[in-house]
C-alpha positions as CSV (number, residue, x, y, z in Angstrom):
1,X,0.0,0.0,0.0
2,X,1.0,3.6,-0.5
3,X,0.5,5.3,2.8
4,X,0.6,9.0,3.8
5,X,1.0,10.1,7.4
6,X,-0.2,13.7,8.1
7,X,-0.7,15.7,11.3
8,X,2.9,15.9,12.7
9,X,5.6,18.4,12.6
10,X,7.8,15.7,11.2
11,X,10.2,12.9,12.0
12,X,12.5,12.1,13.7
13,X,10.6,13.3,16.8
14,X,11.5,16.8,18.0
15,X,8.2,17.7,19.5
16,X,5.7,15.2,21.0
17,X,3.5,12.2,21.0
18,X,2.3,12.0,17.5
19,X,5.8,12.7,16.2
20,X,7.1,9.9,18.3
21,X,4.4,7.6,17.0
22,X,5.2,8.5,13.4
23,X,8.9,7.9,14.0
24,X,8.2,4.4,15.2
25,X,5.4,3.5,12.8
26,X,6.7,4.8,9.4
27,X,9.9,2.6,9.4
28,X,7.8,-0.4,10.6
29,X,5.5,0.0,7.6
30,X,8.5,0.3,5.3
31,X,9.9,-3.0,6.7
32,X,6.6,-4.6,6.0
33,X,6.9,-3.7,2.4
34,X,4.8,-0.5,2.1
35,X,5.5,2.8,0.4
36,X,5.3,5.5,3.1
37,X,5.3,9.2,3.1
38,X,5.4,11.4,6.2
39,X,4.6,15.1,6.1
40,X,7.1,17.4,7.8
41,X,7.4,21.1,8.5
42,X,9.9,22.8,6.2
43,X,11.7,24.1,9.3
44,X,12.1,20.6,10.9
45,X,15.8,20.1,12.0
46,X,16.0,16.9,9.9
47,X,16.1,17.9,6.2
48,X,16.9,14.6,4.5
49,X,14.4,13.2,2.0
50,X,14.1,9.9,3.7
51,X,14.0,8.5,7.2
52,X,14.7,4.8,7.6
53,X,13.1,4.2,4.2
54,X,10.1,6.5,4.6
55,X,9.8,9.4,2.2
56,X,9.7,12.8,3.9
57,X,7.6,15.6,2.3
58,X,8.6,19.0,3.7
59,X,5.8,21.6,3.4
60,X,5.9,25.3,4.2
61,X,5.0,26.0,7.8
62,X,4.8,29.6,9.0
63,X,4.0,28.7,12.6
64,X,7.3,30.2,13.9
65,X,6.4,33.5,12.3
66,X,2.6,33.6,12.7
67,X,1.9,31.4,15.7
68,X,-1.2,29.3,15.8
69,X,-2.5,30.6,12.4
70,X,0.7,29.1,10.9
71,X,-0.5,25.6,11.9
72,X,-3.6,26.0,9.7
73,X,-1.5,27.1,6.7
74,X,0.9,24.2,7.2
75,X,-2.0,21.7,7.3
76,X,-3.4,23.3,4.2
77,X,-0.1,23.0,2.3
78,X,0.1,19.3,3.3
79,X,-3.4,18.6,2.1
80,X,-2.9,20.3,-1.2
81,X,0.2,18.2,-1.8
82,X,-1.6,15.0,-0.7
83,X,-4.3,15.4,-3.3
84,X,-1.8,14.6,-6.0
85,X,0.0,11.7,-4.3
86,X,-2.3,8.8,-5.1
87,X,-2.3,7.4,-1.6
88,X,-4.2,4.2,-0.6
89,X,-4.3,5.1,3.1
90,X,-4.2,8.6,4.5
91,X,-3.6,8.6,8.2
92,X,-4.5,11.9,9.9
93,X,-3.0,12.3,13.4
94,X,-5.3,14.6,15.3
95,X,-7.6,17.3,13.9
96,X,-7.1,20.5,15.8
97,X,-6.0,22.7,12.9
98,X,-6.6,20.3,10.0
99,X,-10.3,19.5,10.0
100,X,-11.2,23.1,9.0
101,X,-9.8,22.0,5.6
102,X,-11.8,18.7,5.5
103,X,-13.4,19.4,2.1
104,X,-9.8,19.3,0.7
105,X,-9.0,15.8,2.0
106,X,-7.8,13.6,-0.9
107,X,-10.7,11.6,-2.3
108,X,-9.1,8.3,-3.4
109,X,-7.4,7.1,-0.2
110,X,-9.1,5.6,2.9
111,X,-9.0,8.5,5.4
112,X,-8.3,7.2,8.9
113,X,-8.1,9.7,11.8
114,X,-6.7,9.2,15.2
115,X,-9.0,11.4,17.3
116,X,-6.5,12.1,20.0
117,X,-8.1,13.6,23.2
118,X,-10.9,16.0,23.9
119,X,-9.2,19.1,22.8
120,X,-12.2,21.4,23.4
121,X,-11.9,20.6,27.2
122,X,-8.5,22.1,27.6
123,X,-8.5,24.9,30.1
124,X,-5.8,26.9,28.3
125,X,-8.4,27.8,25.6
126,X,-11.0,30.5,25.9
127,X,-14.7,29.9,25.2
128,X,-14.5,30.9,21.5
129,X,-11.6,28.6,20.8
130,X,-13.3,25.8,22.6
131,X,-16.4,26.2,20.4
132,X,-14.2,26.0,17.4
133,X,-12.5,22.9,18.6
134,X,-15.8,21.2,19.3
135,X,-16.8,22.0,15.7
136,X,-13.4,20.7,14.5
137,X,-13.9,17.5,16.3
138,X,-17.3,17.1,14.6
139,X,-15.8,17.8,11.2
140,X,-13.1,15.2,11.7
141,X,-15.6,12.6,12.7
142,X,-17.9,13.3,9.7
143,X,-15.1,13.5,7.1
144,X,-13.1,10.4,8.0
145,X,-13.8,6.9,6.7
146,X,-12.6,5.3,9.9
147,X,-11.7,6.5,13.4
148,X,-9.1,5.4,15.8
149,X,-9.4,6.0,19.6
150,X,-6.2,5.5,21.7
151,X,-8.2,5.0,24.9
152,X,-11.4,3.1,25.7
153,X,-12.9,6.3,27.2
154,X,-12.4,8.1,23.9
155,X,-14.1,5.2,22.0
156,X,-17.0,5.4,24.4
157,X,-17.2,9.2,24.0
158,X,-17.3,9.0,20.2
159,X,-20.1,6.4,20.4
160,X,-22.1,8.4,22.8
161,X,-21.8,11.9,21.3
162,X,-21.6,11.1,17.6
163,X,-23.0,7.5,17.3
164,X,-19.7,6.9,15.6
165,X,-17.8,3.6,15.7
166,X,-14.1,3.7,16.3
167,X,-11.3,1.2,16.6
168,X,-9.3,1.1,19.8
169,X,-5.6,1.1,19.4
170,X,-3.4,2.4,22.3
171,X,-0.2,4.4,22.1
172,X,3.1,2.5,22.4
173,X,6.2,2.6,24.6
174,X,9.3,0.7,25.4
175,X,10.1,-1.1,28.6
176,X,13.1,0.5,30.3
177,X,15.7,-2.1,31.2
178,X,19.0,-0.4,31.9
179,X,18.9,2.1,34.9
180,X,21.9,4.3,35.3
181,X,21.9,6.6,38.4
182,X,24.7,8.7,36.9
183,X,22.2,10.5,34.8
184,X,20.9,12.1,38.0
185,X,24.2,13.8,38.8
186,X,23.7,16.7,36.5
187,X,20.5,17.6,38.5
188,X,22.1,17.1,41.9
189,X,19.8,14.2,42.7
190,X,20.1,10.8,44.3
191,X,17.9,7.8,43.8
192,X,14.6,7.8,45.8
193,X,15.2,11.2,47.3
194,X,12.7,13.0,45.1
195,X,9.3,12.8,43.5
196,X,8.8,13.7,39.9
197,X,6.4,15.5,37.5
198,X,6.9,15.4,33.7
199,X,4.3,17.5,31.8
200,X,3.6,20.4,29.6
201,X,2.8,23.5,31.8
202,X,-1.0,23.6,31.2
203,X,-3.8,23.8,33.8
204,X,-5.5,20.5,32.7
205,X,-2.3,18.6,33.8
206,X,-3.1,19.4,37.4
207,X,0.5,20.5,38.2
208,X,-0.7,23.2,40.5
209,X,-2.9,20.7,42.4
210,X,0.1,18.4,42.8
211,X,2.4,21.1,44.0
212,X,-0.1,22.5,46.5
213,X,-0.3,18.9,47.9
214,X,3.5,18.8,48.1
215,X,3.5,22.0,50.1
216,X,0.8,20.7,52.4
217,X,2.5,17.4,53.0
218,X,4.4,16.7,56.2
219,X,7.3,15.1,54.5
220,X,8.3,18.1,52.4
221,X,10.2,15.7,50.1
222,X,11.8,17.3,47.0
223,X,9.5,17.4,44.0
224,X,11.2,17.9,40.6
225,X,9.2,19.4,37.8
226,X,10.3,18.6,34.2
227,X,8.8,20.8,31.5
228,X,9.3,24.1,29.7
229,X,8.1,26.2,32.6
230,X,9.0,29.5,30.8
231,X,7.2,28.6,27.6
232,X,3.6,29.2,28.7
233,X,1.9,31.9,30.9
234,X,0.7,29.1,33.2
235,X,4.3,27.8,33.5
236,X,5.5,31.2,34.4
237,X,2.7,31.6,36.9
238,X,3.6,28.3,38.6
239,X,7.3,29.2,38.9
240,X,6.4,32.5,40.4
241,X,3.9,31.0,42.9
242,X,6.3,28.3,44.2
243,X,9.6,30.2,43.8
244,X,10.2,30.4,47.6
245,X,9.3,26.7,48.2
246,X,12.6,24.9,48.8
247,X,11.1,21.4,48.2
248,X,9.9,22.3,44.6
249,X,12.5,22.5,41.8
250,X,11.7,23.4,38.2
251,X,14.4,22.0,35.9
252,X,13.0,22.9,32.4
253,X,12.5,20.5,29.5
254,X,14.5,17.2,29.2
255,X,14.5,15.7,25.8
256,X,17.1,12.9,26.1
257,X,14.9,9.8,26.4
258,X,17.6,7.9,28.4
259,X,17.9,10.7,31.0
260,X,14.1,11.0,31.2
261,X,13.8,7.2,31.8
262,X,16.4,7.4,34.6
263,X,14.8,10.4,36.2
264,X,11.5,8.5,36.3
265,X,13.0,5.2,37.4
266,X,14.9,6.6,40.3
267,X,12.0,8.8,41.6
268,X,10.0,7.7,44.7
269,X,6.6,8.7,43.1
270,X,5.8,9.8,39.6
271,X,2.9,12.2,39.4
272,X,0.7,12.0,36.3
273,X,-1.8,14.8,36.4
274,X,-3.2,14.7,32.9
275,X,-7.0,14.9,32.9
276,X,-7.9,15.6,29.3
277,X,-7.2,13.3,26.4
278,X,-6.6,9.7,25.6
279,X,-3.7,7.5,26.4
280,X,-0.9,10.0,27.2
281,X,2.6,8.9,25.9
282,X,4.3,10.1,29.1
283,X,2.1,7.8,31.2
284,X,3.1,4.7,29.2
285,X,6.8,5.8,29.4
286,X,6.4,6.1,33.2
287,X,4.9,2.6,33.3
288,X,7.8,1.2,31.4
289,X,10.4,3.0,33.5
290,X,9.6,1.1,36.7
291,X,8.3,3.8,39.0
292,X,5.4,4.0,41.3
293,X,2.7,6.2,39.7
294,X,0.2,8.5,41.3
295,X,-2.3,9.5,38.7
296,X,-5.2,12.0,38.5
297,X,-8.4,10.0,39.1
298,X,-10.2,10.0,35.7
299,X,-11.5,7.4,33.2
300,X,-8.6,7.9,30.8
301,X,-5.9,7.1,33.4
302,X,-7.9,4.3,35.1
303,X,-8.5,2.5,31.8
304,X,-4.7,2.2,31.4
305,X,-3.5,1.8,35.0
306,X,-6.3,-0.1,36.6
307,X,-5.4,-0.9,40.2
308,X,-1.7,-0.5,39.6
309,X,-1.5,3.1,40.7
310,X,-2.2,5.6,43.5
311,X,-4.9,8.1,42.6
312,X,-5.7,11.7,43.6
313,X,-8.1,14.5,42.7
314,X,-7.3,17.2,45.2
315,X,-4.2,18.7,46.9
316,X,-5.4,17.0,50.1
317,X,-5.2,13.7,48.3
318,X,-1.7,14.4,47.2
319,X,-0.6,15.4,50.7
320,X,-2.1,12.3,52.2
321,X,-0.4,9.8,49.8
322,X,2.9,11.6,50.3
323,X,2.6,11.3,54.0
324,X,2.1,7.5,53.8
325,X,5.1,5.2,54.0
326,X,6.2,4.1,50.6
327,X,8.3,1.2,49.2
328,X,5.8,-1.3,50.4
329,X,5.4,-4.7,48.7
330,X,2.1,-3.5,47.4
331,X,3.8,-0.6,45.7
332,X,6.5,-2.9,44.3
333,X,3.7,-5.1,42.8
334,X,2.1,-2.1,41.1
335,X,5.5,-1.1,39.6
336,X,6.1,-4.7,38.3
337,X,2.7,-5.1,36.8
338,X,2.8,-1.8,35.0
339,X,6.2,-2.7,33.6
340,X,4.8,-6.0,32.4
341,X,1.9,-4.2,30.7
342,X,4.3,-2.3,28.5
343,X,5.9,-5.6,27.3
344,X,2.6,-7.3,26.7
345,X,0.0,-4.7,25.8
346,X,1.7,-1.5,24.8
347,X,4.9,-2.5,23.2
348,X,5.6,-0.6,19.9
349,X,5.8,-3.7,17.7
350,X,2.4,-4.8,18.9
351,X,0.8,-1.4,18.5
352,X,2.4,-1.0,15.0
353,X,1.0,-4.3,13.9
354,X,-2.4,-3.5,15.2
355,X,-2.4,-0.3,13.1
356,X,-1.2,-2.2,10.0
357,X,-3.9,-4.9,10.5
358,X,-6.5,-2.2,10.8
359,X,-5.2,-0.4,7.7
360,X,-5.5,-3.6,5.6
361,X,-9.1,-4.2,6.8
362,X,-10.1,-0.6,6.2
363,X,-8.5,-0.7,2.7
364,X,-10.2,-4.0,1.8
365,X,-13.6,-2.7,3.1
366,X,-13.4,0.3,0.8
367,X,-12.5,-1.7,-2.3
């Protein structure tokens, strides 16, 4: 099959979850004998024409100059190019800035859209933007031949609100098997002396709730916050609010996967506060890293973690779990079971094959 992958800033990954997925999936498709094209921003650091056998199509992307408006122009340029590519499958990753152009989707290929999370619920958007995102979600549902949900809660939502069937395929990750505490030295950390948050600095990730709980706890154990805290107004607000709190340390973004894995592995508790969206990539990475997870109590997280996590909703919940003695056998069992889930349920080879199997069924169904 001739397959186009659209909706990322490009590969290899220099940005986020969908880019990581495309980096893992495109070479897998090539190895399976398919002709693969991945759309990339013209400003992507990697400017080669191929990546591990996948063709890269660089389209003009003015986001760096025009901000959010540039994302819409980039998506338009990608779609105009795709109309002449004769794809069999066109995989659309997300819909936030692309579904406004849905009348321009190429007509020949099977259009499959990964619906991502509930973007219109994100607190960082004002009411007008949320209304637009709700419309964009509807356009994406109506203009796609098939939908993919990366979390059972998203599948249930699509069925309830749109009477739309979707196919559940989770995100993927790798099990971390080679801890190295020396990666902590650059941050002045020692194993099990700190708790950890890794997240974008956005309100719906409940970072403020977690940090309020850290302040309220009796232990006052160091909490390390990984994320670009100067990149968003909310991130700057958080650093200002907690700047005098000695047990909270903002260290900025960390993009070396090995270092991230070691920071997670050697933490006492890893806080996952994400509350909007499907299966978050950082949650699966935490599960694979071998750390005890405390997650925001919502359907998305519970579908993935089950009973293998601690849960919180309020700052008081966070303080209470921090004040309990950790490193119990029950906690160790949770860690081990999550690590095993990555090997058996969420390993990249398994996820990639599930996508490929679904592509073949979707293609056959449209013939």
